C-alpha positions as CSV (number, residue, x, y, z in Angstrom):
1,X,75.8,-20.0,-13.0
2,X,78.0,-18.6,-15.6
3,X,81.9,-18.0,-15.2
4,X,83.3,-14.9,-16.8
5,X,86.9,-14.9,-17.4
6,X,89.6,-12.5,-18.7
7,X,93.3,-12.5,-18.8
8,X,93.9,-9.2,-17.1
9,X,95.9,-6.2,-18.0
10,X,97.8,-4.9,-15.0
11,X,101.3,-6.3,-15.1
12,X,102.0,-5.5,-11.6
13,X,99.3,-7.8,-10.3
14,X,100.8,-10.7,-12.1
15,X,104.4,-9.8,-10.7
16,X,103.1,-9.7,-7.2
17,X,101.8,-13.2,-7.8
18,X,105.0,-14.4,-9.4
19,X,103.0,-15.2,-12.6
20,X,104.4,-14.4,-15.9
21,X,102.5,-11.6,-17.5
22,X,103.4,-12.6,-21.0
23,X,102.0,-16.1,-20.5
24,X,98.6,-15.1,-19.0
25,X,96.6,-15.8,-22.2
26,X,98.0,-19.4,-22.5
27,X,97.8,-20.1,-18.7
28,X,94.2,-18.9,-19.0
29,X,93.3,-21.2,-22.0
30,X,94.9,-24.0,-20.3
31,X,93.0,-23.4,-17.0
32,X,89.8,-23.5,-18.9
33,X,90.8,-26.8,-20.6
34,X,91.8,-28.3,-17.0
35,X,88.5,-27.2,-15.4
36,X,86.4,-28.8,-18.2
37,X,88.4,-32.0,-17.8
38,X,87.8,-32.0,-14.1
39,X,84.1,-31.4,-14.6
40,X,83.8,-34.5,-16.8
41,X,82.3,-37.6,-15.6
42,X,85.4,-39.8,-15.6
43,X,88.7,-39.4,-13.9
44,X,91.5,-38.7,-16.4
45,X,95.0,-37.3,-16.1
46,X,95.9,-34.0,-17.4
47,X,99.1,-32.7,-18.9
48,X,99.5,-29.3,-20.0
49,X,102.4,-26.6,-19.8
50,X,101.2,-25.2,-16.6
51,X,99.1,-28.0,-15.0
52,X,99.6,-31.7,-14.9
53,X,97.9,-34.5,-12.8
54,X,97.1,-38.4,-12.9
55,X,93.7,-39.5,-13.2
56,X,91.7,-37.6,-10.5
57,X,88.1,-36.7,-9.9
58,X,86.9,-33.4,-8.6
59,X,83.7,-33.1,-6.6
60,X,81.2,-31.5,-6.6
61,X,80.6,-31.4,-10.1
62,X,78.6,-28.7,-11.9
63,X,75.0,-29.8,-12.3
64,X,74.6,-28.0,-15.6
65,X,75.4,-30.5,-18.6
66,X,78.9,-29.7,-19.9
67,X,79.8,-27.8,-16.9
68,X,79.5,-24.1,-16.0
69,X,79.2,-22.0,-19.2
70,X,82.4,-19.8,-19.6
71,X,82.2,-16.2,-21.1
72,X,85.3,-14.8,-22.3
73,X,85.6,-11.0,-21.7
74,X,87.9,-8.5,-23.2
75,X,88.4,-5.8,-25.8
76,X,91.4,-7.1,-27.6
77,X,91.5,-9.2,-30.8
78,X,93.1,-12.0,-28.8
79,X,90.0,-12.1,-26.5
80,X,87.8,-12.7,-29.6
81,X,90.1,-15.5,-30.7
82,X,90.0,-16.8,-27.1
83,X,86.3,-16.8,-27.1
84,X,86.2,-19.1,-30.1
85,X,88.7,-21.6,-28.8
86,X,87.6,-21.9,-25.1
87,X,84.4,-19.9,-24.4
88,X,80.7,-20.7,-24.3
89,X,80.1,-17.0,-24.7
90,X,81.9,-13.6,-25.6
91,X,81.4,-10.3,-23.9
92,X,83.7,-7.9,-25.6
93,X,84.1,-4.3,-24.4
94,X,84.3,-2.2,-27.5
95,X,87.0,0.5,-26.9
96,X,89.0,2.6,-29.3
97,X,88.9,5.2,-32.0
98,X,86.1,3.4,-34.0
99,X,82.3,3.5,-33.1
100,X,81.2,0.9,-30.7
101,X,79.3,-0.9,-33.5
102,X,82.2,-0.9,-35.8
103,X,84.5,-2.3,-33.2
104,X,82.1,-5.0,-32.1
105,X,81.5,-6.0,-35.7
106,X,85.4,-6.4,-36.1
107,X,85.6,-8.4,-32.8
108,X,82.8,-10.7,-33.9
109,X,84.3,-11.3,-37.3
110,X,87.8,-12.3,-35.7
111,X,85.8,-14.6,-33.3
112,X,84.1,-16.1,-36.3
113,X,87.1,-16.5,-38.3
114,X,88.9,-18.2,-35.5
115,X,85.9,-20.5,-35.1
116,X,86.4,-21.5,-38.8
117,X,90.1,-22.0,-38.1
118,X,89.6,-24.4,-35.1
119,X,86.6,-26.1,-36.6
120,X,83.8,-24.7,-34.3
121,X,80.4,-23.4,-35.1
122,X,80.5,-19.8,-34.3
123,X,76.7,-20.0,-33.6
124,X,77.6,-22.0,-30.4
125,X,79.1,-18.8,-28.7
126,X,76.5,-16.6,-27.1
127,X,77.4,-13.0,-27.5
128,X,76.8,-10.3,-25.0
129,X,77.5,-6.5,-25.3
130,X,77.4,-3.6,-23.1
131,X,75.5,-0.7,-24.0
132,X,72.6,1.7,-23.4
133,X,69.3,0.5,-24.9
134,X,67.0,3.6,-25.5
135,X,64.9,2.4,-28.4
136,X,63.9,-0.7,-30.4
137,X,66.3,0.5,-33.1
138,X,69.0,0.0,-30.6
139,X,67.8,-3.5,-29.8
140,X,67.7,-4.2,-33.6
141,X,71.4,-3.0,-34.2
142,X,72.6,-5.2,-31.6
143,X,70.6,-8.1,-32.9
144,X,71.8,-7.5,-36.3
145,X,75.4,-7.7,-35.1
146,X,74.7,-11.1,-33.7
147,X,74.3,-10.1,-30.1
148,X,71.9,-12.2,-27.8
149,X,72.1,-10.3,-24.6
150,X,72.9,-6.7,-23.8
151,X,74.0,-5.5,-20.4
152,X,73.4,-2.0,-19.6
153,X,73.7,0.5,-16.8
154,X,71.1,1.1,-14.2
155,X,68.6,3.7,-15.2
156,X,69.3,5.6,-11.9
157,X,70.6,5.0,-8.5
158,X,68.1,6.7,-6.2
159,X,65.1,4.5,-5.5
160,X,62.7,6.9,-7.4
161,X,64.9,7.3,-10.4
162,X,65.6,3.5,-10.6
163,X,61.8,2.8,-10.5
164,X,61.0,5.5,-12.9
165,X,63.7,4.3,-15.3
166,X,62.7,0.7,-15.1
167,X,59.1,1.5,-15.8
168,X,60.0,3.7,-18.7
169,X,62.4,0.9,-19.9
170,X,59.4,-1.7,-19.6
171,X,57.0,0.6,-21.5
172,X,59.4,1.6,-24.4
173,X,61.2,-1.6,-24.8
174,X,60.2,-4.8,-23.0
175,X,56.6,-4.4,-23.8
176,X,57.4,-4.2,-27.6
177,X,59.7,-7.2,-28.2
């Protein structure tokens, strides 16, 4: 199992829940720290700005060593820094006026710089990107950026189109890597 997180963008959702939109990033990061503390072997107290409790245990615990991997998503610079501080993975959505590759490169550099600032090895963070893979050159471009997983759209929606598209993907990409 992998847990994907993001801080959200629609202020009205936060208002409806009575949660400060401005504090959503700090609340999210503290939530990750709180979950990881609960996933630990020993009962420990937790004290943060948003959550506080005495020594408590939470069961069941994740069976994965270290808990459930947490992948931080988002397209803002803050998401890249957040991935460095609390994520096991980073899944940016490259948007804007720049090419997808240029924006991904920027976000990855922001993530790596924040890792350096907080004393973390950036290689510990698994990078995922969304994109269409049509050739081995596409695979190589993502790999050169540091991406280890690419998530792409289905090659069709009708059963025949899906089967044909997956066969083509298998023949032109999978069989060659």
